[in-house]
mmCIF file as gemmi writes it, N, C-alpha and C atoms, coordinates in Angstrom:
data_model
loop_
_atom_site.group_PDB
_atom_site.id
_atom_site.type_symbol
_atom_site.label_atom_id
_atom_site.label_alt_id
_atom_site.label_comp_id
_atom_site.label_asym_id
_atom_site.label_entity_id
_atom_site.label_seq_id
_atom_site.pdbx_PDB_ins_code
_atom_site.Cartn_x
_atom_site.Cartn_y
_atom_site.Cartn_z
_atom_site.occupancy
_atom_site.B_iso_or_equiv
_atom_site.pdbx_formal_charge
_atom_site.auth_seq_id
_atom_site.auth_asym_id
_atom_site.pdbx_PDB_model_num
ATOM 1 N N . MET Axp A 1 ? -154.264 136.811 130.872 1 0 ? 1 A 1
ATOM 2 C CA . MET Axp A 1 ? -154.83 136.106 131.975 1 0 ? 1 A 1
ATOM 3 C C . MET Axp A 1 ? -153.791 135.087 132.456 1 0 ? 1 A 1
ATOM 4 N N . THR Axp A 2 ? -153.168 134.921 133.64 1 0 ? 2 A 1
ATOM 5 C CA . THR Axp A 2 ? -152.122 134.23 133.938 1 0 ? 2 A 1
ATOM 6 C C . THR Axp A 2 ? -152.976 132.998 134.407 1 0 ? 2 A 1
ATOM 7 N N . THR Axp A 3 ? -152.328 131.623 133.955 1 0 ? 3 A 1
ATOM 8 C CA . THR Axp A 3 ? -153.057 130.638 134.458 1 0 ? 3 A 1
ATOM 9 C C . THR Axp A 3 ? -152.33 129.977 135.716 1 0 ? 3 A 1
ATOM 10 N N . ARG Axp A 4 ? -152.61 129.095 136.559 1 0 ? 4 A 1
ATOM 11 C CA . ARG Axp A 4 ? -152.081 128.654 137.604 1 0 ? 4 A 1
ATOM 12 C C . ARG Axp A 4 ? -150.663 127.89 137.073 1 0 ? 4 A 1
ATOM 13 N N . ARG Axp A 5 ? -150.766 127.243 136.135 1 0 ? 5 A 1
ATOM 14 C CA . ARG Axp A 5 ? -149.412 126.407 135.44 1 0 ? 5 A 1
ATOM 15 C C . ARG Axp A 5 ? -148.433 127.618 135.095 1 0 ? 5 A 1
ATOM 16 N N . VAL Axp A 6 ? -148.648 128.865 134.318 1 0 ? 6 A 1
ATOM 17 C CA . VAL Axp A 6 ? -147.725 129.585 134.205 1 0 ? 6 A 1
ATOM 18 C C . VAL Axp A 6 ? -147.187 130.367 135.311 1 0 ? 6 A 1
ATOM 19 N N . PHE Axp A 7 ? -148.179 130.576 136.31 1 0 ? 7 A 1
ATOM 20 C CA . PHE Axp A 7 ? -147.584 131.27 137.559 1 0 ? 7 A 1
ATOM 21 C C . PHE Axp A 7 ? -146.589 130.153 138.391 1 0 ? 7 A 1
ATOM 22 N N . MET Axp A 8 ? -146.928 129.002 138.496 1 0 ? 8 A 1
ATOM 23 C CA . MET Axp A 8 ? -145.995 127.99 138.999 1 0 ? 8 A 1
ATOM 24 C C . MET Axp A 8 ? -144.772 127.946 138.34 1 0 ? 8 A 1
ATOM 25 N N . MET Axp A 9 ? -144.647 128.054 137.086 1 0 ? 9 A 1
ATOM 26 C CA . MET Axp A 9 ? -143.453 127.809 136.222 1 0 ? 9 A 1
ATOM 27 C C . MET Axp A 9 ? -142.685 129.046 136.489 1 0 ? 9 A 1
ATOM 28 N N . GLN Axp A 10 ? -143.165 130.183 136.611 1 0 ? 10 A 1
ATOM 29 C CA . GLN Axp A 10 ? -142.568 131.661 136.714 1 0 ? 10 A 1
ATOM 30 C C . GLN Axp A 10 ? -142.155 131.619 138.257 1 0 ? 10 A 1
ATOM 31 N N . SER Axp A 11 ? -142.66 131.143 139.078 1 0 ? 11 A 1
ATOM 32 C CA . SER Axp A 11 ? -142.218 131.123 140.49 1 0 ? 11 A 1
ATOM 33 C C . SER Axp A 11 ? -141.119 130.074 140.581 1 0 ? 11 A 1
ATOM 34 N N . VAL Axp A 12 ? -141.15 128.876 139.979 1 0 ? 12 A 1
ATOM 35 C CA . VAL Axp A 12 ? -139.808 128.025 139.842 1 0 ? 12 A 1
ATOM 36 C C . VAL Axp A 12 ? -138.757 128.772 139.392 1 0 ? 12 A 1
ATOM 37 N N . LEU Axp A 13 ? -138.823 129.234 138.195 1 0 ? 13 A 1
ATOM 38 C CA . LEU Axp A 13 ? -137.726 129.914 137.624 1 0 ? 13 A 1
ATOM 39 C C . LEU Axp A 13 ? -137.397 131.074 138.416 1 0 ? 13 A 1
ATOM 40 N N . GLY Axp A 14 ? -137.883 131.759 138.893 1 0 ? 14 A 1
ATOM 41 C CA . GLY Axp A 14 ? -137.53 132.963 139.585 1 0 ? 14 A 1
ATOM 42 C C . GLY Axp A 14 ? -136.846 132.599 140.941 1 0 ? 14 A 1
ATOM 43 N N . ALA Axp A 15 ? -137.277 131.559 141.702 1 0 ? 15 A 1
ATOM 44 C CA . ALA Axp A 15 ? -136.708 130.896 142.791 1 0 ? 15 A 1
ATOM 45 C C . ALA Axp A 15 ? -135.293 130.556 142.336 1 0 ? 15 A 1
ATOM 46 N N . SER Axp A 16 ? -135.19 129.933 141.204 1 0 ? 16 A 1
ATOM 47 C CA . SER Axp A 16 ? -133.812 129.088 140.946 1 0 ? 16 A 1
ATOM 48 C C . SER Axp A 16 ? -132.749 130.195 140.187 1 0 ? 16 A 1
ATOM 49 N N . ALA Axp A 17 ? -133.538 131.351 139.81 1 0 ? 17 A 1
ATOM 50 C CA . ALA Axp A 17 ? -132.438 132.332 139.375 1 0 ? 17 A 1
ATOM 51 C C . ALA Axp A 17 ? -131.936 133.022 140.675 1 0 ? 17 A 1
ATOM 52 N N . LEU Axp A 18 ? -132.859 133.238 141.587 1 0 ? 18 A 1
ATOM 53 C CA . LEU Axp A 18 ? -132.464 133.873 143.009 1 0 ? 18 A 1
ATOM 54 C C . LEU Axp A 18 ? -131.44 133.137 143.488 1 0 ? 18 A 1
ATOM 55 N N . ALA Axp A 19 ? -131.721 131.726 143.633 1 0 ? 19 A 1
ATOM 56 C CA . ALA Axp A 19 ? -130.767 130.786 144.275 1 0 ? 19 A 1
ATOM 57 C C . ALA Axp A 19 ? -129.323 130.709 143.563 1 0 ? 19 A 1
ATOM 58 N N . SER Axp A 20 ? -129.182 130.888 142.181 1 0 ? 20 A 1
ATOM 59 C CA . SER Axp A 20 ? -127.979 130.908 141.478 1 0 ? 20 A 1
ATOM 60 C C . SER Axp A 20 ? -127.352 132.243 141.702 1 0 ? 20 A 1
ATOM 61 N N . GLY Axp A 21 ? -127.899 133.304 141.865 1 0 ? 21 A 1
ATOM 62 C CA . GLY Axp A 21 ? -127.452 134.367 142.109 1 0 ? 21 A 1
ATOM 63 C C . GLY Axp A 21 ? -126.671 134.656 143.464 1 0 ? 21 A 1
ATOM 64 N N . VAL Axp A 22 ? -127.581 133.97 144.509 1 0 ? 22 A 1
ATOM 65 C CA . VAL Axp A 22 ? -126.918 133.957 145.852 1 0 ? 22 A 1
ATOM 66 C C . VAL Axp A 22 ? -125.44 132.996 145.636 1 0 ? 22 A 1
ATOM 67 N N . ALA Axp A 23 ? -125.517 131.807 145.075 1 0 ? 23 A 1
ATOM 68 C CA . ALA Axp A 23 ? -124.545 131.076 144.991 1 0 ? 23 A 1
ATOM 69 C C . ALA Axp A 23 ? -123.189 132.056 144.339 1 0 ? 23 A 1
ATOM 70 N N . MET Axp A 24 ? -123.509 132.692 143.412 1 0 ? 24 A 1
ATOM 71 C CA . MET Axp A 24 ? -122.479 133.516 142.809 1 0 ? 24 A 1
ATOM 72 C C . MET Axp A 24 ? -121.698 134.45 143.614 1 0 ? 24 A 1
ATOM 73 N N . ALA Axp A 25 ? -122.447 134.775 144.855 1 0 ? 25 A 1
ATOM 74 C CA . ALA Axp A 25 ? -121.967 135.97 145.587 1 0 ? 25 A 1
ATOM 75 C C . ALA Axp A 25 ? -121.229 135.256 146.734 1 0 ? 25 A 1
ATOM 76 N N . ALA Axp A 26 ? -120.367 134.263 146.494 1 0 ? 26 A 1
ATOM 77 C CA . ALA Axp A 26 ? -119.777 133.512 147.575 1 0 ? 26 A 1
ATOM 78 C C . ALA Axp A 26 ? -118.551 134.45 147.751 1 0 ? 26 A 1
ATOM 79 N N . ALA Axp A 27 ? -117.984 134.27 148.931 1 0 ? 27 A 1
ATOM 80 C CA . ALA Axp A 27 ? -116.979 135.089 149.644 1 0 ? 27 A 1
ATOM 81 C C . ALA Axp A 27 ? -115.644 134.343 148.744 1 0 ? 27 A 1
ATOM 82 N N . PRO Axp A 28 ? -114.621 135.393 148.441 1 0 ? 28 A 1
ATOM 83 C CA . PRO Axp A 28 ? -113.472 135.037 147.727 1 0 ? 28 A 1
ATOM 84 C C . PRO Axp A 28 ? -112.562 134.159 148.583 1 0 ? 28 A 1
ATOM 85 N N . MET Axp A 29 ? -111.728 133.483 147.958 1 0 ? 29 A 1
ATOM 86 C CA . MET Axp A 29 ? -110.836 132.536 148.732 1 0 ? 29 A 1
ATOM 87 C C . MET Axp A 29 ? -109.633 133.233 149.09 1 0 ? 29 A 1
ATOM 88 N N . VAL Axp A 30 ? -109.124 132.913 150.403 1 0 ? 30 A 1
ATOM 89 C CA . VAL Axp A 30 ? -108.06 133.863 150.842 1 0 ? 30 A 1
ATOM 90 C C . VAL Axp A 30 ? -106.549 133.343 150.221 1 0 ? 30 A 1
ATOM 91 N N . ALA Axp A 31 ? -105.94 134.135 149.709 1 0 ? 31 A 1
ATOM 92 C CA . ALA Axp A 31 ? -104.774 133.824 148.944 1 0 ? 31 A 1
ATOM 93 C C . ALA Axp A 31 ? -103.441 133.769 149.974 1 0 ? 31 A 1
ATOM 94 N N . GLU Axp A 32 ? -102.616 132.746 149.66 1 0 ? 32 A 1
ATOM 95 C CA . GLU Axp A 32 ? -101.408 132.666 150.546 1 0 ? 32 A 1
ATOM 96 C C . GLU Axp A 32 ? -100.547 133.88 150.538 1 0 ? 32 A 1
ATOM 97 N N . THR Axp A 33 ? -100.8 134.636 149.736 1 0 ? 33 A 1
ATOM 98 C CA . THR Axp A 33 ? -99.997 135.795 149.616 1 0 ? 33 A 1
ATOM 99 C C . THR Axp A 33 ? -100.59 137.048 150.589 1 0 ? 33 A 1
ATOM 100 N N . ASP Axp A 34 ? -101.682 136.937 151.125 1 0 ? 34 A 1
ATOM 101 C CA . ASP Axp A 34 ? -102.453 137.737 151.768 1 0 ? 34 A 1
ATOM 102 C C . ASP Axp A 34 ? -101.681 138.058 152.992 1 0 ? 34 A 1
ATOM 103 N N . ALA Axp A 35 ? -101.564 139.423 153.589 1 0 ? 35 A 1
ATOM 104 C CA . ALA Axp A 35 ? -100.819 139.732 154.688 1 0 ? 35 A 1
ATOM 105 C C . ALA Axp A 35 ? -101.055 138.844 155.775 1 0 ? 35 A 1
ATOM 106 N N . ASN Axp A 36 ? -102.398 138.485 156.097 1 0 ? 36 A 1
ATOM 107 C CA . ASN Axp A 36 ? -102.871 138.06 157.147 1 0 ? 36 A 1
ATOM 108 C C . ASN Axp A 36 ? -102.514 136.503 157.189 1 0 ? 36 A 1
ATOM 109 N N . ALA Axp A 37 ? -102.661 135.997 155.773 1 0 ? 37 A 1
ATOM 110 C CA . ALA Axp A 37 ? -102.43 134.533 155.568 1 0 ? 37 A 1
ATOM 111 C C . ALA Axp A 37 ? -100.989 134.388 155.721 1 0 ? 37 A 1
ATOM 112 N N . LYS Axp A 38 ? -100.128 135.29 155.393 1 0 ? 38 A 1
ATOM 113 C CA . LYS Axp A 38 ? -98.561 135.067 155.615 1 0 ? 38 A 1
ATOM 114 C C . LYS Axp A 38 ? -98.26 135.096 157.097 1 0 ? 38 A 1
ATOM 115 N N . ALA Axp A 39 ? -98.937 135.959 157.848 1 0 ? 39 A 1
ATOM 116 C CA . ALA Axp A 39 ? -98.615 136.119 159.407 1 0 ? 39 A 1
ATOM 117 C C . ALA Axp A 39 ? -98.969 134.732 159.93 1 0 ? 39 A 1
ATOM 118 N N . LEU Axp A 40 ? -100.06 133.944 159.645 1 0 ? 40 A 1
ATOM 119 C CA . LEU Axp A 40 ? -100.621 132.8 159.965 1 0 ? 40 A 1
ATOM 120 C C . LEU Axp A 40 ? -99.911 131.658 159.468 1 0 ? 40 A 1
ATOM 121 N N . ALA Axp A 41 ? -98.928 131.829 158.52 1 0 ? 41 A 1
ATOM 122 C CA . ALA Axp A 41 ? -98.499 130.779 157.783 1 0 ? 41 A 1
ATOM 123 C C . ALA Axp A 41 ? -99.655 129.928 157.119 1 0 ? 41 A 1
ATOM 124 N N . TYR Axp A 42 ? -100.559 130.393 156.485 1 0 ? 42 A 1
ATOM 125 C CA . TYR Axp A 42 ? -101.591 129.753 155.746 1 0 ? 42 A 1
ATOM 126 C C . TYR Axp A 42 ? -101.224 129.027 154.562 1 0 ? 42 A 1
ATOM 127 N N . VAL Axp A 43 ? -101.332 127.938 154.457 1 0 ? 43 A 1
ATOM 128 C CA . VAL Axp A 43 ? -101.401 127.245 153.262 1 0 ? 43 A 1
ATOM 129 C C . VAL Axp A 43 ? -102.523 126.496 152.652 1 0 ? 43 A 1
ATOM 130 N N . ALA Axp A 44 ? -102.87 126.571 151.415 1 0 ? 44 A 1
ATOM 131 C CA . ALA Axp A 44 ? -104.158 126.067 150.663 1 0 ? 44 A 1
ATOM 132 C C . ALA Axp A 44 ? -104.222 124.574 150.799 1 0 ? 44 A 1
ATOM 133 N N . ASP Axp A 45 ? -103.111 124.064 150.857 1 0 ? 45 A 1
ATOM 134 C CA . ASP Axp A 45 ? -102.821 122.47 150.966 1 0 ? 45 A 1
ATOM 135 C C . ASP Axp A 45 ? -101.958 122.241 152.117 1 0 ? 45 A 1
ATOM 136 N N . ALA Axp A 46 ? -102.661 121.74 153.189 1 0 ? 46 A 1
ATOM 137 C CA . ALA Axp A 46 ? -101.942 121.43 154.412 1 0 ? 46 A 1
ATOM 138 C C . ALA Axp A 46 ? -100.537 120.562 154.237 1 0 ? 46 A 1
ATOM 139 N N . THR Axp A 47 ? -100.498 119.365 153.255 1 0 ? 47 A 1
ATOM 140 C CA . THR Axp A 47 ? -99.332 118.695 153.113 1 0 ? 47 A 1
ATOM 141 C C . THR Axp A 47 ? -98.215 119.309 152.438 1 0 ? 47 A 1
ATOM 142 N N . LYS Axp A 48 ? -98.386 120.69 152.114 1 0 ? 48 A 1
ATOM 143 C CA . LYS Axp A 48 ? -97.221 121.318 151.669 1 0 ? 48 A 1
ATOM 144 C C . LYS Axp A 48 ? -96.711 122.438 152.485 1 0 ? 48 A 1
ATOM 145 N N . SER Axp A 49 ? -97.231 122.173 153.912 1 0 ? 49 A 1
ATOM 146 C CA . SER Axp A 49 ? -96.854 123.206 155.028 1 0 ? 49 A 1
ATOM 147 C C . SER Axp A 49 ? -95.335 122.603 155.232 1 0 ? 49 A 1
ATOM 148 N N . LYS Axp A 50 ? -94.483 123.866 155.456 1 0 ? 50 A 1
ATOM 149 C CA . LYS Axp A 50 ? -93.217 123.691 156.071 1 0 ? 50 A 1
ATOM 150 C C . LYS Axp A 50 ? -93.105 124.279 157.469 1 0 ? 50 A 1
ATOM 151 N N . ASN Axp A 51 ? -94.152 124.657 158.004 1 0 ? 51 A 1
ATOM 152 C CA . ASN Axp A 51 ? -94.22 125.021 159.422 1 0 ? 51 A 1
ATOM 153 C C . ASN Axp A 51 ? -93.811 124.009 160.646 1 0 ? 51 A 1
ATOM 154 N N . ALA Axp A 52 ? -93.057 124.309 161.382 1 0 ? 52 A 1
ATOM 155 C CA . ALA Axp A 52 ? -92.818 123.422 162.583 1 0 ? 52 A 1
ATOM 156 C C . ALA Axp A 52 ? -94.016 122.955 163.402 1 0 ? 52 A 1
ATOM 157 N N . LYS Axp A 53 ? -95.175 123.867 163.274 1 0 ? 53 A 1
ATOM 158 C CA . LYS Axp A 53 ? -96.216 123.343 164.294 1 0 ? 53 A 1
ATOM 159 C C . LYS Axp A 53 ? -97.041 122.42 163.513 1 0 ? 53 A 1
ATOM 160 N N . PHE Axp A 54 ? -96.928 122.452 162.115 1 0 ? 54 A 1
ATOM 161 C CA . PHE Axp A 54 ? -97.744 121.289 161.513 1 0 ? 54 A 1
ATOM 162 C C . PHE Axp A 54 ? -97.578 119.942 161.851 1 0 ? 54 A 1
ATOM 163 N N . LYS Axp A 55 ? -98.743 119.147 161.836 1 0 ? 55 A 1
ATOM 164 C CA . LYS Axp A 55 ? -98.465 118.005 162.169 1 0 ? 55 A 1
ATOM 165 C C . LYS Axp A 55 ? -99.56 117.121 161.23 1 0 ? 55 A 1
ATOM 166 N N . ALA Axp A 56 ? -99.211 115.799 160.685 1 0 ? 56 A 1
ATOM 167 C CA . ALA Axp A 56 ? -99.799 115.237 159.567 1 0 ? 56 A 1
ATOM 168 C C . ALA Axp A 56 ? -101.309 115.155 160.254 1 0 ? 56 A 1
ATOM 169 N N . GLY Axp A 57 ? -102.465 115.164 159.201 1 0 ? 57 A 1
ATOM 170 C CA . GLY Axp A 57 ? -103.685 115.151 159.851 1 0 ? 57 A 1
ATOM 171 C C . GLY Axp A 57 ? -104.415 116.488 160.247 1 0 ? 57 A 1
ATOM 172 N N . MET Axp A 58 ? -103.556 117.394 160.393 1 0 ? 58 A 1
ATOM 173 C CA . MET Axp A 58 ? -104.266 118.769 160.727 1 0 ? 58 A 1
ATOM 174 C C . MET Axp A 58 ? -104.608 119.35 159.369 1 0 ? 58 A 1
ATOM 175 N N . ALA Axp A 59 ? -106.012 119.975 159.292 1 0 ? 59 A 1
ATOM 176 C CA . ALA Axp A 59 ? -106.485 120.698 158.144 1 0 ? 59 A 1
ATOM 177 C C . ALA Axp A 59 ? -107.584 121.532 158.64 1 0 ? 59 A 1
ATOM 178 N N . CYS Axp A 60 ? -107.904 122.637 157.899 1 0 ? 60 A 1
ATOM 179 C CA . CYS Axp A 60 ? -108.956 123.567 158.282 1 0 ? 60 A 1
ATOM 180 C C . CYS Axp A 60 ? -110.186 122.905 158.537 1 0 ? 60 A 1
ATOM 181 N N . ALA Axp A 61 ? -110.48 121.793 157.758 1 0 ? 61 A 1
ATOM 182 C CA . ALA Axp A 61 ? -111.906 121.024 157.768 1 0 ? 61 A 1
ATOM 183 C C . ALA Axp A 61 ? -111.863 120.256 159.228 1 0 ? 61 A 1
ATOM 184 N N . ASN Axp A 62 ? -110.899 120.275 159.92 1 0 ? 62 A 1
ATOM 185 C CA . ASN Axp A 62 ? -110.981 119.545 161.25 1 0 ? 62 A 1
ATOM 186 C C . ASN Axp A 62 ? -110.41 120.503 162.588 1 0 ? 62 A 1
ATOM 187 N N . CYS Axp A 63 ? -110.639 121.911 162.062 1 0 ? 63 A 1
ATOM 188 C CA . CYS Axp A 63 ? -110.042 122.908 163.023 1 0 ? 63 A 1
ATOM 189 C C . CYS Axp A 63 ? -111.396 123.431 163.51 1 0 ? 63 A 1
ATOM 190 N N . ALA Axp A 64 ? -111.283 123.895 164.898 1 0 ? 64 A 1
ATOM 191 C CA . ALA Axp A 64 ? -112.41 124.398 165.627 1 0 ? 64 A 1
ATOM 192 C C . ALA Axp A 64 ? -112.944 125.653 165.049 1 0 ? 64 A 1
ATOM 193 N N . LEU Axp A 65 ? -112.164 126.469 164.406 1 0 ? 65 A 1
ATOM 194 C CA . LEU Axp A 65 ? -112.226 127.841 163.852 1 0 ? 65 A 1
ATOM 195 C C . LEU Axp A 65 ? -113.064 127.609 162.726 1 0 ? 65 A 1
ATOM 196 N N . TYR Axp A 66 ? -112.988 126.511 161.786 1 0 ? 66 A 1
ATOM 197 C CA . TYR Axp A 66 ? -113.527 126.325 160.522 1 0 ? 66 A 1
ATOM 198 C C . TYR Axp A 66 ? -114.997 126.285 160.453 1 0 ? 66 A 1
ATOM 199 N N . GLN Axp A 67 ? -115.731 127.09 159.711 1 0 ? 67 A 1
ATOM 200 C CA . GLN Axp A 67 ? -117.17 127.284 159.722 1 0 ? 67 A 1
ATOM 201 C C . GLN Axp A 67 ? -117.654 126.643 158.474 1 0 ? 67 A 1
ATOM 202 N N . GLY Axp A 68 ? -117.066 125.904 157.698 1 0 ? 68 A 1
ATOM 203 C CA . GLY Axp A 68 ? -117.535 125.205 156.415 1 0 ? 68 A 1
ATOM 204 C C . GLY Axp A 68 ? -118.366 124.208 156.657 1 0 ? 68 A 1
ATOM 205 N N . LYS Axp A 69 ? -119.21 123.712 155.904 1 0 ? 69 A 1
ATOM 206 C CA . LYS Axp A 69 ? -120.021 122.573 156.022 1 0 ? 69 A 1
ATOM 207 C C . LYS Axp A 69 ? -119.256 121.345 155.921 1 0 ? 69 A 1
ATOM 208 N N . ALA Axp A 70 ? -119.618 120.364 156.522 1 0 ? 70 A 1
ATOM 209 C CA . ALA Axp A 70 ? -119.078 118.928 156.555 1 0 ? 70 A 1
ATOM 210 C C . ALA Axp A 70 ? -118.986 118.704 154.911 1 0 ? 70 A 1
ATOM 211 N N . GLY Axp A 71 ? -117.757 118.111 154.483 1 0 ? 71 A 1
ATOM 212 C CA . GLY Axp A 71 ? -117.643 117.855 153.172 1 0 ? 71 A 1
ATOM 213 C C . GLY Axp A 71 ? -117.336 118.88 152.021 1 0 ? 71 A 1
ATOM 214 N N . ALA Axp A 72 ? -117.483 120.226 152.618 1 0 ? 72 A 1
ATOM 215 C CA . ALA Axp A 72 ? -117.496 121.218 151.378 1 0 ? 72 A 1
ATOM 216 C C . ALA Axp A 72 ? -116.023 121.442 151.241 1 0 ? 72 A 1
ATOM 217 N N . ALA Axp A 73 ? -115.67 121.944 150.018 1 0 ? 73 A 1
ATOM 218 C CA . ALA Axp A 73 ? -114.31 122.059 149.613 1 0 ? 73 A 1
ATOM 219 C C . ALA Axp A 73 ? -113.651 123.414 150.289 1 0 ? 73 A 1
ATOM 220 N N . SER Axp A 74 ? -114.505 124.132 150.711 1 0 ? 74 A 1
ATOM 221 C CA . SER Axp A 74 ? -114.085 125.304 151.379 1 0 ? 74 A 1
ATOM 222 C C . SER Axp A 74 ? -115.191 125.873 152.131 1 0 ? 74 A 1
ATOM 223 N N . GLY Axp A 75 ? -114.755 127.045 153.137 1 0 ? 75 A 1
ATOM 224 C CA . GLY Axp A 75 ? -115.637 127.406 153.826 1 0 ? 75 A 1
ATOM 225 C C . GLY Axp A 75 ? -114.999 128.735 154.616 1 0 ? 75 A 1
ATOM 226 N N . PRO Axp A 76 ? -115.865 129.414 155.437 1 0 ? 76 A 1
ATOM 227 C CA . PRO Axp A 76 ? -115.252 130.789 156.231 1 0 ? 76 A 1
ATOM 228 C C . PRO Axp A 76 ? -114.589 130.24 157.512 1 0 ? 76 A 1
ATOM 229 N N . CYS Axp A 77 ? -113.549 131.357 157.853 1 0 ? 77 A 1
ATOM 230 C CA . CYS Axp A 77 ? -112.786 130.961 158.922 1 0 ? 77 A 1
ATOM 231 C C . CYS Axp A 77 ? -112.846 132.539 159.537 1 0 ? 77 A 1
ATOM 232 N N . PRO Axp A 78 ? -113.051 132.541 160.785 1 0 ? 78 A 1
ATOM 233 C CA . PRO Axp A 78 ? -113.155 134.004 161.536 1 0 ? 78 A 1
ATOM 234 C C . PRO Axp A 78 ? -111.837 134.67 161.383 1 0 ? 78 A 1
ATOM 235 N N . LEU Axp A 79 ? -110.755 134.1 161.22 1 0 ? 79 A 1
ATOM 236 C CA . LEU Axp A 79 ? -109.248 134.646 161.162 1 0 ? 79 A 1
ATOM 237 C C . LEU Axp A 79 ? -109.21 135.398 159.896 1 0 ? 79 A 1
ATOM 238 N N . PHE Axp A 80 ? -109.935 135.118 158.831 1 0 ? 80 A 1
ATOM 239 C CA . PHE Axp A 80 ? -109.831 135.678 157.566 1 0 ? 80 A 1
ATOM 240 C C . PHE Axp A 80 ? -111.353 136.288 157.143 1 0 ? 80 A 1
ATOM 241 N N . ALA Axp A 81 ? -111.679 137.401 157.795 1 0 ? 81 A 1
ATOM 242 C CA . ALA Axp A 81 ? -112.925 137.793 157.614 1 0 ? 81 A 1
ATOM 243 C C . ALA Axp A 81 ? -113.273 138.267 156.267 1 0 ? 81 A 1
ATOM 244 N N . GLY Axp A 82 ? -114.473 137.599 155.783 1 0 ? 82 A 1
ATOM 245 C CA . GLY Axp A 82 ? -115.009 138.086 154.424 1 0 ? 82 A 1
ATOM 246 C C . GLY Axp A 82 ? -114.354 136.939 153.284 1 0 ? 82 A 1
ATOM 247 N N . LYS Axp A 83 ? -113.492 136.153 153.66 1 0 ? 83 A 1
ATOM 248 C CA . LYS Axp A 83 ? -113.042 135.106 152.755 1 0 ? 83 A 1
ATOM 249 C C . LYS Axp A 83 ? -113.077 133.915 153.31 1 0 ? 83 A 1
ATOM 250 N N . GLU Axp A 84 ? -112.877 132.798 152.448 1 0 ? 84 A 1
ATOM 251 C CA . GLU Axp A 84 ? -112.904 131.329 152.686 1 0 ? 84 A 1
ATOM 252 C C . GLU Axp A 84 ? -111.443 130.742 152.482 1 0 ? 84 A 1
ATOM 253 N N . VAL Axp A 85 ? -111.563 129.823 153.222 1 0 ? 85 A 1
ATOM 254 C CA . VAL Axp A 85 ? -110.257 129.012 153.29 1 0 ? 85 A 1
ATOM 255 C C . VAL Axp A 85 ? -110.671 127.675 152.671 1 0 ? 85 A 1
ATOM 256 N N . THR Axp A 86 ? -109.64 126.676 152.172 1 0 ? 86 A 1
ATOM 257 C CA . THR Axp A 86 ? -109.974 125.528 151.683 1 0 ? 86 A 1
ATOM 258 C C . THR Axp A 86 ? -109.796 124.52 152.789 1 0 ? 86 A 1
ATOM 259 N N . ALA Axp A 87 ? -110.756 123.557 152.473 1 0 ? 87 A 1
ATOM 260 C CA . ALA Axp A 87 ? -110.915 122.617 153.666 1 0 ? 87 A 1
ATOM 261 C C . ALA Axp A 87 ? -109.572 121.783 153.961 1 0 ? 87 A 1
ATOM 262 N N . LYS Axp A 88 ? -108.822 121.816 153.044 1 0 ? 88 A 1
ATOM 263 C CA . LYS Axp A 88 ? -107.509 120.923 153.153 1 0 ? 88 A 1
ATOM 264 C C . LYS Axp A 88 ? -106.467 121.735 153.382 1 0 ? 88 A 1
ATOM 265 N N . GLY Axp A 89 ? -106.746 123.168 153.85 1 0 ? 89 A 1
ATOM 266 C CA . GLY Axp A 89 ? -105.818 124.019 154.119 1 0 ? 89 A 1
ATOM 267 C C . GLY Axp A 89 ? -105.244 124.017 155.517 1 0 ? 89 A 1
ATOM 268 N N . TRP Axp A 90 ? -104.29 124.775 155.885 1 0 ? 90 A 1
ATOM 269 C CA . TRP Axp A 90 ? -103.921 124.792 157.518 1 0 ? 90 A 1
ATOM 270 C C . TRP Axp A 90 ? -103.404 126.165 157.736 1 0 ? 90 A 1
ATOM 271 N N . CYS Axp A 91 ? -103.372 126.798 158.87 1 0 ? 91 A 1
ATOM 272 C CA . CYS Axp A 91 ? -102.662 127.693 159.186 1 0 ? 91 A 1
ATOM 273 C C . CYS Axp A 91 ? -102.155 127.648 160.86 1 0 ? 91 A 1
ATOM 274 N N . SER Axp A 92 ? -101.257 128.33 161.193 1 0 ? 92 A 1
ATOM 275 C CA . SER Axp A 92 ? -100.54 128.184 162.678 1 0 ? 92 A 1
ATOM 276 C C . SER Axp A 92 ? -101.427 128.416 163.785 1 0 ? 92 A 1
ATOM 277 N N . ALA Axp A 93 ? -102.757 128.968 163.568 1 0 ? 93 A 1
ATOM 278 C CA . ALA Axp A 93 ? -103.788 129.077 164.603 1 0 ? 93 A 1
ATOM 279 C C . ALA Axp A 93 ? -104.675 127.838 164.857 1 0 ? 93 A 1
ATOM 280 N N . TYR Axp A 94 ? -104.405 126.713 163.9 1 0 ? 94 A 1
ATOM 281 C CA . TYR Axp A 94 ? -105.107 125.61 163.992 1 0 ? 94 A 1
ATOM 282 C C . TYR Axp A 94 ? -105.414 125.186 165.622 1 0 ? 94 A 1
ATOM 283 N N . ALA Axp A 95 ? -106.584 124.779 165.904 1 0 ? 95 A 1
ATOM 284 C CA . ALA Axp A 95 ? -107.017 124.186 166.91 1 0 ? 95 A 1
ATOM 285 C C . ALA Axp A 95 ? -107.93 123.031 166.767 1 0 ? 95 A 1
ATOM 286 N N . LYS Axp A 96 ? -107.508 121.988 167.335 1 0 ? 96 A 1
ATOM 287 C CA . LYS Axp A 96 ? -108.447 120.695 166.866 1 0 ? 96 A 1
ATOM 288 C C . LYS Axp A 96 ? -109.795 120.75 167.546 1 0 ? 96 A 1
ATOM 289 N N . LYS Axp A 97 ? -110.789 120.221 166.528 1 0 ? 97 A 1
ATOM 290 C CA . LYS Axp A 97 ? -112.143 120.188 167.086 1 0 ? 97 A 1
ATOM 291 C C . LYS Axp A 97 ? -112.376 119.389 168.309 1 0 ? 97 A 1
ATOM 292 N N . PRO Axp A 98 ? -113.079 119.798 169.189 1 0 ? 98 A 1
ATOM 293 C CA . PRO Axp A 98 ? -113.194 118.997 170.332 1 0 ? 98 A 1
ATOM 294 C C . PRO Axp A 98 ? -114.048 117.464 170.049 1 0 ? 98 A 1
């Protein structure tokens, strides 16, 4: 016979196991060596960009294309489908958020 206490504990444990499983399924990070990343001059650390279009202060975190949450270390970008970019990264398709 299952008591209410046992049921509640099992529910909490099940929910936390499910949540950790979802977190583990995060998208992979885009590599600077990826063909699309090379074509867009993507760098994981914007301060290391040698591209003429790069200007200080530009970063994925303040790009209109970046879909990561505010303050997150990384997030999705539609230019790199199924992969995440670093918030401090940069690519030549940078468009300042309005």
